C-alpha positions as CSV (number, residue, x, y, z in Angstrom):
1,M,0.0,0.0,0.0
2,L,1.1,3.5,-0.7
3,N,0.3,6.8,1.2
4,R,2.3,9.5,-0.6
5,V,1.4,13.2,-1.1
6,V,3.4,15.7,-3.1
7,L,2.2,19.3,-3.1
8,I,3.5,22.7,-4.4
9,G,1.7,25.8,-3.2
10,R,1.9,29.1,-1.3
11,L,1.6,29.5,2.4
12,T,-1.6,31.3,3.5
13,Q,0.0,32.5,6.7
14,D,3.2,32.2,8.7
15,P,3.8,28.7,10.2
16,E,2.7,28.2,13.8
17,L,5.5,26.6,15.9
18,R,4.8,24.8,19.1
19,Y,6.5,22.2,21.3
20,T,5.1,19.0,22.7
21,N,5.5,18.3,26.5
22,S,8.6,16.2,25.7
23,G,10.1,19.2,23.8
24,T,9.6,18.0,20.2
25,A,9.0,20.9,17.8
26,V,5.9,20.8,15.6
27,A,4.9,23.4,13.1
28,S,1.6,23.7,11.2
29,F,0.6,25.8,8.2
30,T,-1.8,25.8,5.3
31,L,-0.7,25.5,1.7
32,A,-2.9,27.0,-1.1
33,V,-2.6,24.7,-4.1
34,D,-4.2,25.5,-7.4
35,R,-6.0,22.7,-9.2
36,M,-4.8,21.5,-12.6
37,R,-8.0,22.0,-14.5
38,N,-10.4,24.9,-14.7
39,N,-14.0,24.6,-13.3
40,Q,-17.1,24.9,-15.5
41,S,-16.9,28.7,-15.3
42,G,-13.4,28.5,-16.7
43,E,-11.7,29.6,-13.4
44,R,-9.0,27.8,-11.5
45,E,-10.0,26.6,-8.0
46,T,-7.7,26.4,-5.1
47,D,-7.5,23.8,-2.3
48,F,-6.3,24.8,1.1
49,I,-4.4,21.9,2.7
50,N,-3.2,21.7,6.3
51,I,0.4,20.7,6.7
52,V,2.2,19.4,9.9
53,V,6.0,19.3,10.2
54,W,7.9,17.8,13.0
55,Q,11.3,18.2,14.7
56,K,14.2,20.2,13.3
57,Q,12.4,20.7,10.0
58,A,9.5,22.3,11.9
59,E,11.9,24.9,13.4
60,L,13.4,25.6,9.9
61,C,9.9,26.1,8.4
62,A,8.9,28.5,11.2
63,Q,12.2,30.4,10.7
64,Y,12.3,30.7,6.9
65,L,8.8,30.2,5.6
66,H,6.3,33.1,5.7
67,K,2.9,34.0,4.2
68,G,3.1,33.9,0.4
69,R,6.2,31.8,0.1
70,L,6.3,29.0,-2.4
71,A,7.0,25.6,-0.9
72,A,7.0,22.0,-2.0
73,V,5.8,19.4,0.6
74,D,6.4,15.6,0.3
75,G,4.7,13.5,2.9
76,R,1.7,11.3,3.8
77,L,-2.0,11.9,4.3
78,Q,-3.2,11.5,7.9
79,I,-6.9,11.5,9.0
80,R,-7.4,12.1,12.7
81,S,-10.5,12.7,14.7
82,Y,-11.3,14.5,18.0
83,E,-14.3,15.7,20.0
84,N,-15.0,19.4,19.8
85,R,-16.4,21.6,22.6
86,E,-19.9,20.8,21.6
87,G,-19.2,17.1,21.9
88,Q,-19.3,16.4,18.2
89,K,-16.8,14.1,16.6
90,V,-14.6,16.0,14.0
91,R,-12.5,14.4,11.4
92,V,-9.4,16.3,10.1
93,A,-7.3,15.5,7.0
94,E,-3.8,16.9,7.0
95,V,-0.5,16.1,5.3
96,V,2.4,15.1,7.7
97,A,5.5,16.4,5.8
98,E,8.6,14.3,5.5
99,T,10.4,17.0,3.5
100,V,9.6,20.6,2.8
101,R,11.5,22.5,0.1
102,F,11.6,26.3,0.0
103,L,11.1,27.1,-3.7
104,D,11.3,30.8,-4.0
105,R,14.0,33.1,-2.6
106,G,13.2,34.5,0.8
107,D,15.4,37.6,0.8
108,N,14.7,39.3,4.1
109,A,16.1,42.6,2.9
110,S,13.4,43.0,0.3
111,M,10.6,41.1,2.0
112,N,7.8,42.4,4.1
113,S,7.8,40.1,7.1
114,S,4.1,40.2,7.6
115,S,3.0,39.3,4.1
116,G,6.1,37.9,2.3
117,Y,5.7,40.4,-0.5
118,S,7.8,43.4,-1.4
119,Q,6.5,46.8,-0.3
120,A,5.8,49.4,-3.0
121,P,7.8,52.5,-2.6
122,S,6.0,55.5,-1.1
123,Q,5.5,58.6,-3.1
124,N,7.8,60.6,-0.8
125,Q,10.8,58.5,-1.8
126,N,13.2,59.9,-4.3
127,M,12.5,57.9,-7.5
128,S,15.3,59.5,-9.6
129,R,18.0,57.2,-8.4
130,P,17.6,53.7,-7.0
131,A,19.0,52.9,-3.6
132,P,22.2,50.9,-3.7
133,E,21.7,47.2,-3.0
134,P,23.1,46.0,0.3
135,K,26.1,43.6,-0.1
136,R,25.1,40.1,0.9
137,T,27.4,37.5,1.9
138,P,25.9,34.0,1.4
139,R,25.2,32.3,4.7
140,F,24.5,28.7,3.9
141,D,24.3,27.9,7.6
142,D,21.2,30.0,7.9
143,D,19.1,28.6,5.1
144,P,20.0,25.1,3.9
145,F,17.9,25.7,0.8
146,A,19.4,29.1,-0.1
147,D,20.2,29.7,-3.8
148,D,23.6,31.3,-4.2
149,S,22.9,32.1,-7.9
150,Q,25.9,30.2,-9.1
151,P,25.6,27.8,-12.0
152,I,25.5,24.1,-11.2
153,D,28.1,22.0,-12.8
154,I,26.2,18.9,-13.9
155,S,26.4,16.8,-17.0
156,D,23.4,15.5,-19.0
157,D,24.4,11.9,-18.0
158,D,23.7,12.7,-14.3
159,L,20.1,13.8,-15.0
160,P,17.4,11.1,-14.4
161,F,15.3,12.3,-17.4
């Protein structure tokens, strides 16, 4: 039997990081994933899928993923149930992530921390000359999925397709 889920989508809000009583990190967030086909009205529909991440990867997600960021999740579907405050049994479907990949560049210098999108310049700013870009030294110890914008030396024989 196989229980495998692979998703690519954008976070609807910043991940929520918590710790179990034994100190294990657990993060949860919702991924907005567009459907492949248009509906009868010709519009694309979006599914909002709950994601749960455990241990060190949960801490990395909470640190580097923010609302609007593009991420790939590889994991398994889990259905759990609980009783709500009204005493009704509630079933919840969620994806327990085995791996999470950060697919777009999360440059903190140009990102708005609350939304994950760049802010538009205000009208009071001088638009005649652009501000110099800050020098960035790549820090691969901070973000293991950082893109250093260097070409990758790989031959066609090494590619699986």
